[in-house]
C-alpha positions as CSV (number, residue, x, y, z in Angstrom):
1,M,7.5,-20.7,4.6
2,K,9.7,-17.5,4.7
3,R,12.0,-19.1,2.2
4,I,9.1,-19.7,-0.2
5,V,7.9,-16.1,0.1
6,K,11.5,-14.7,-0.5
7,L,11.9,-17.0,-3.5
8,L,8.7,-15.8,-5.0
9,L,9.7,-12.2,-4.5
10,L,13.1,-12.8,-6.1
11,I,11.5,-14.5,-9.1
12,A,9.1,-11.6,-9.5
13,L,11.9,-9.0,-9.4
14,F,13.7,-10.7,-12.3
15,S,10.6,-11.8,-14.2
16,P,9.4,-10.2,-17.5
17,F,5.8,-10.5,-16.2
18,Y,4.0,-7.7,-14.5
19,A,2.7,-8.1,-10.9
20,F,-1.0,-7.4,-10.7
21,A,-2.8,-5.7,-7.8
22,L,-6.5,-6.4,-7.6
23,F,-8.1,-3.7,-5.4
24,E,-11.4,-5.4,-5.9
25,E,-13.1,-3.4,-3.1
26,C,-11.8,0.1,-4.1
27,K,-11.3,0.3,-7.8
28,D,-13.4,3.4,-7.9
29,L,-10.5,5.3,-6.3
30,F,-8.5,4.9,-9.5
31,P,-9.1,7.0,-12.7
32,G,-11.3,4.9,-15.0
33,Q,-10.9,2.0,-12.5
34,Q,-7.5,1.4,-14.3
35,I,-5.0,-0.2,-11.9
36,P,-1.3,0.7,-12.5
37,T,1.0,-2.0,-13.7
38,T,4.5,-2.6,-12.3
39,T,7.0,-5.4,-12.0
40,Q,7.2,-4.7,-8.2
41,V,5.4,-7.4,-6.2
42,G,3.2,-6.0,-3.5
43,R,0.0,-6.3,-1.5
44,D,-3.2,-4.3,-2.3
45,L,-4.8,-2.6,0.7
46,C,-8.1,-0.8,0.5
47,F,-9.1,1.9,3.0
48,D,-12.2,4.0,3.1
49,D,-10.7,7.0,1.3
50,F,-7.5,5.8,-0.3
51,A,-5.7,2.6,-1.4
52,I,-2.1,1.4,-1.0
53,Y,0.0,-1.0,-3.1
54,Y,2.4,-2.1,-0.4
55,S,5.8,-3.7,-0.6
56,P,6.4,-6.5,1.9
57,L,10.1,-6.4,0.8
58,D,10.6,-2.7,1.5
59,K,7.8,-2.4,4.1
60,K,6.5,0.9,2.7
61,P,4.1,1.8,-0.1
62,I,5.1,1.3,-3.7
63,Y,2.3,3.8,-4.4
64,T,-0.8,5.1,-2.9
65,V,-3.9,6.6,-4.6
66,E,-6.6,9.0,-3.4
67,R,-9.4,11.0,-5.0
68,L,-9.5,14.6,-3.9
69,N,-12.7,16.7,-4.1
70,G,-12.5,20.5,-3.7
71,V,-16.0,20.7,-2.0
72,K,-15.0,18.2,0.7
73,L,-11.6,19.8,1.2
74,L,-13.2,23.2,1.8
75,A,-15.5,21.7,4.5
76,P,-14.4,21.5,8.2
77,H,-11.7,18.9,8.7
78,P,-11.5,16.2,11.4
79,R,-9.0,16.6,14.2
80,R,-5.6,15.1,13.5
81,T,-5.2,11.9,15.5
82,N,-1.4,11.3,15.5
83,R,-2.2,7.7,16.5
84,F,0.2,5.6,14.4
85,Y,-0.5,1.9,14.3
86,E,0.9,-1.3,12.8
87,E,-1.2,-2.7,9.9
88,A,-2.8,-5.9,11.3
89,R,-4.0,-7.1,7.8
90,L,-0.3,-7.8,6.9
91,P,1.6,-10.8,8.2
92,Y,3.7,-9.8,11.2
93,S,6.9,-10.5,9.2
94,D,5.8,-8.2,6.4
95,R,4.7,-5.2,8.5
96,A,6.6,-2.1,9.4
97,L,6.6,-1.8,13.2
98,L,6.5,1.2,15.4
99,S,9.8,0.1,16.8
100,D,11.4,0.3,13.4
101,Y,11.0,4.0,13.3
102,R,12.0,4.7,16.9
103,D,15.3,6.6,17.2
104,S,15.9,6.1,13.5
105,G,16.3,9.7,12.7
106,Y,13.6,9.6,10.1
107,D,10.0,10.7,10.3
108,R,7.1,8.4,9.6
109,G,6.3,10.2,6.4
110,H,2.7,10.0,5.1
111,N,2.1,9.0,1.5
112,V,-1.6,9.9,1.7
113,P,-1.5,13.0,3.9
114,A,-3.6,13.3,7.0
115,G,-4.4,16.8,5.8
116,D,-6.3,15.4,2.8
117,M,-8.7,13.4,5.0
118,T,-12.2,14.8,5.3
119,N,-13.8,12.5,7.8
120,P,-12.7,10.9,11.1
121,M,-12.3,7.3,9.8
122,G,-10.1,8.4,6.9
123,M,-8.0,10.5,9.3
124,A,-7.5,7.5,11.7
125,Q,-6.7,5.1,8.8
126,S,-4.1,7.5,7.3
127,F,-1.8,6.8,10.3
128,S,-1.4,3.1,9.4
129,L,2.3,2.3,9.1
130,S,1.5,0.8,5.7
131,N,1.0,4.4,4.6
132,M,4.4,5.5,5.9
133,M,7.9,5.8,4.4
134,P,11.1,6.8,6.2
135,Q,11.4,10.4,5.3
136,A,14.1,13.0,6.2
137,R,12.6,15.1,9.0
138,Q,13.1,18.6,7.6
139,N,12.0,17.3,4.2
140,N,8.8,15.9,5.6
141,Q,7.9,19.0,7.7
142,G,9.3,21.5,5.2
143,I,9.6,21.2,1.5
144,W,7.3,18.2,1.1
145,A,4.5,19.7,3.3
146,K,4.7,23.2,2.1
147,N,5.8,22.8,-1.6
148,V,4.1,19.5,-2.5
149,E,1.2,18.6,-0.3
150,E,-0.3,22.0,0.3
151,P,-0.1,23.2,-3.4
152,T,-1.8,19.9,-4.4
153,R,-4.7,20.6,-2.0
154,L,-5.0,24.2,-3.2
155,Y,-5.2,23.0,-6.8
156,A,-7.8,20.4,-5.9
157,K,-10.0,23.1,-4.2
158,R,-10.0,25.1,-7.5
159,A,-10.4,22.1,-9.9
160,T,-13.6,21.1,-11.6
161,G,-14.6,17.8,-10.2
162,D,-12.4,15.1,-8.7
163,L,-8.6,15.1,-8.7
164,Y,-6.6,11.8,-8.6
165,V,-3.3,11.8,-6.7
166,F,-0.7,9.0,-6.6
167,T,2.2,9.2,-4.1
168,G,5.2,6.9,-3.6
169,S,8.9,6.6,-3.3
170,T,11.8,4.8,-5.0
171,G,15.5,4.1,-4.7
172,K,17.4,3.0,-1.5
173,L,19.5,4.9,0.8
174,G,19.6,2.2,3.4
175,T,17.2,0.6,6.0
176,I,16.0,1.3,9.5
177,G,14.9,-0.9,12.3
178,R,15.1,-4.6,12.9
179,G,12.5,-5.0,10.2
180,S,14.8,-3.4,7.6
181,V,12.4,-0.8,6.3
182,T,13.8,0.7,3.1
183,V,14.8,4.4,3.2
184,P,13.9,5.7,-0.3
185,S,16.2,8.1,-2.2
186,H,13.4,9.9,-4.0
187,L,9.8,10.8,-3.3
188,Y,7.1,11.6,-5.9
189,K,3.5,12.8,-6.1
190,L,1.6,12.4,-9.4
191,V,-1.4,14.7,-9.9
192,Y,-4.0,13.9,-12.5
193,D,-6.9,16.3,-13.5
194,P,-9.5,14.4,-15.6
195,S,-11.3,17.6,-16.5
196,K,-8.2,18.8,-18.4
197,K,-6.7,15.4,-19.1
198,K,-3.4,16.7,-17.8
199,A,-1.0,15.3,-15.3
200,W,2.3,16.4,-13.7
201,A,4.6,15.0,-11.0
202,Y,6.6,16.4,-8.1
203,W,10.0,14.6,-7.8
204,V,12.0,15.3,-4.6
205,E,15.2,13.9,-3.1
206,N,14.6,12.4,0.3
207,T,17.2,14.6,2.1
208,N,16.9,17.5,4.5
209,E,18.8,19.6,2.0
210,A,16.6,18.9,-1.0
211,D,15.8,21.7,-3.4
212,M,12.4,22.2,-5.0
213,M,12.6,21.5,-8.7
214,P,10.0,22.2,-11.4
215,P,7.5,19.4,-11.8
216,I,8.4,16.6,-14.2
217,S,6.1,15.1,-16.9
218,Y,3.9,12.1,-16.6
219,I,6.1,10.2,-19.1
220,E,9.2,11.1,-17.2
221,L,7.7,9.7,-14.0
222,I,6.9,6.4,-15.7
223,Q,10.5,6.2,-16.9
224,K,11.9,6.9,-13.4
225,T,9.6,4.6,-11.4
226,G,8.8,1.8,-13.9
227,I,5.2,2.1,-13.0
228,D,2.6,2.7,-15.7
229,F,-0.4,4.5,-14.2
230,H,-2.5,4.1,-17.3
231,L,-3.6,7.7,-17.6
232,P,-5.0,9.2,-20.9
233,I,-3.0,12.4,-21.3
234,E,-3.4,15.1,-24.0
235,I,-0.1,16.0,-25.7
236,A,1.0,19.4,-27.0
237,D,-1.0,19.6,-30.2
238,N,-4.3,18.9,-28.4
239,T,-5.4,16.6,-31.2
240,K,-3.9,13.3,-29.8
241,K,-3.8,11.5,-26.5
242,Y,-1.0,9.6,-24.9
243,F,-2.2,6.2,-23.7
244,S,0.2,3.9,-21.9
245,K,1.8,1.6,-24.4
246,T,2.6,-1.2,-21.9
247,P,1.7,-4.5,-23.6
248,S,-1.0,-6.5,-22.0
249,P,0.8,-9.0,-19.9
250,K,-0.4,-12.4,-18.8
251,K,-2.6,-11.9,-15.8
252,Q,-0.6,-13.4,-13.1
253,I,-0.3,-12.5,-9.4
254,L,3.3,-13.3,-8.5
255,G,3.8,-14.1,-4.8
256,G,0.2,-13.1,-4.2
257,W,-1.3,-13.6,-0.7
258,Y,-4.4,-12.6,1.3
259,P,-5.6,-12.9,4.8
260,V,-8.9,-14.4,6.1
261,F,-9.7,-13.2,9.7
262,F,-11.6,-15.2,12.3
263,D,-13.0,-13.7,15.5
264,Q,-14.8,-17.0,16.1
265,Y,-15.1,-20.2,14.3
266,A,-16.9,-19.7,11.0
267,P,-17.7,-22.9,9.0
268,G,-18.4,-21.0,5.8
269,K,-15.0,-19.3,5.8
270,V,-13.2,-22.6,6.6
271,N,-15.1,-24.4,3.8
272,E,-14.2,-21.7,1.3
273,I,-10.5,-22.1,2.2
274,I,-10.8,-25.9,1.9
275,A,-12.4,-25.6,-1.5
276,S,-9.7,-23.3,-2.7
277,I,-7.0,-25.8,-1.6
278,N,-8.7,-28.7,-3.2
279,N,-9.2,-26.8,-6.4
280,G,-5.4,-26.2,-6.6
281,K,-5.6,-22.4,-6.0
282,V,-3.5,-22.4,-2.8
283,A,0.3,-22.9,-2.7
284,S,0.5,-22.8,1.1
285,L,-1.1,-21.2,4.1
286,Q,-0.2,-20.0,7.5
287,I,-2.4,-19.7,10.6
288,Q,-1.3,-16.8,12.9
289,Y,-2.7,-16.2,16.4
290,D,-2.0,-14.0,19.4
291,S,-3.8,-15.4,22.4
292,N,-6.5,-17.6,20.9
293,L,-4.6,-20.8,20.3
294,E,-7.7,-22.9,20.7
295,L,-9.5,-21.2,17.7
296,A,-6.3,-21.5,15.6
297,K,-6.1,-25.2,16.3
298,Q,-9.7,-25.7,15.6
299,I,-9.4,-24.1,12.2
300,G,-6.1,-25.9,11.4
301,T,-7.5,-29.3,12.4
302,E,-10.6,-28.9,10.1
303,I,-8.4,-27.9,7.2
304,E,-6.0,-30.8,7.7
305,S,-8.8,-33.3,7.9
306,Q,-10.1,-32.4,4.5
307,T,-6.9,-31.5,2.6
308,S,-3.4,-32.8,2.3
309,M,-1.9,-29.8,4.0
310,S,0.0,-30.0,7.3
311,I,-0.5,-26.9,9.4
312,R,1.2,-25.6,12.6
313,P,-0.3,-22.4,14.1
314,I,2.2,-19.7,14.6
315,Q,2.0,-17.2,17.4
316,S,2.4,-13.5,16.3
317,S,2.2,-11.1,19.2
318,P,2.7,-7.4,18.5
319,P,4.2,-5.5,21.4
320,E,1.9,-3.5,23.8
321,S,1.4,0.1,22.8
322,T,-0.3,3.1,24.5
323,S,-1.5,4.4,21.1
324,V,-2.6,1.2,19.4
325,S,-5.1,-1.5,20.4
326,Y,-5.0,-5.0,18.9
327,E,-7.6,-7.7,18.4
328,R,-5.7,-10.2,20.6
329,N,-8.3,-13.0,20.1
330,R,-8.4,-12.7,16.4
331,V,-6.9,-15.5,14.2
332,A,-5.6,-14.8,10.7
333,V,-5.2,-17.4,8.0
334,I,-2.6,-16.1,5.5
335,I,-3.2,-17.8,2.1
336,Y,-0.5,-17.8,-0.5
337,S,-2.0,-18.2,-4.0
338,K,-0.5,-20.2,-6.8
């Protein structure tokens, strides 16, 4: 199974096609509901107040997006939780783990800042490790917090209407932890103001000694990251607009996968999985459990009885943590799409 996933990722990296994220449950977080396109294969994760396009290969976000509103930012903020947790929606082998960051010398650097969150649920969700990147400590607590995140919030408080912010990182300085979480060489934050149809991006080296440079243009960021964010931007003469000129690729999801969770046996969910398999939409699947082997076997037996797939449940037990609670009885069926 791991060899198949790695093969798909390698194919995607050298393929001329674009990898498509879906974000079916949170498209309204994107300007004009336009999803960025990139050749990087990832997993789309929707949260209440932000979304993440996550790299299972690098175990950090490719990009995140949030919609900031000045009125909400000026209201009282929820208390910061500082309760980091592993993202249970991801297969265990694709997650960044708390242990990966321990004694690494790097901070768990937020992509979507906790300081942008305006309600308790968003605050709690912002501490998912899927929202983190290994960030140089003084960079995270200094230049990034004071010269990137805070100015963005201040602008949002003055802006007319909503502001859209994309954050991510690129490059590779090395890895941390047994899970080999990629340490990026550069960090970026793209700010888009729809009321003025203008965008700019902060571009910062991921080092403790990084200097703050003037913002770069939207087009420069596309060139540096290879990500087309599909923003309509007015150019200098105020008579034209720049629209992304990325050709419309074939709509494929390369190496796509998604989880189906079971807290108890649900015939409807099982029948939907079986129908997808028999309709030729599923390349393979994996059943993961922690303590509820009986439920995992029940689901696997029913799928095997009505399809040609052979399934062996896999135990995936995250370590005990004082700051994170896990649904130990939950079973996850990880479906790899064709």
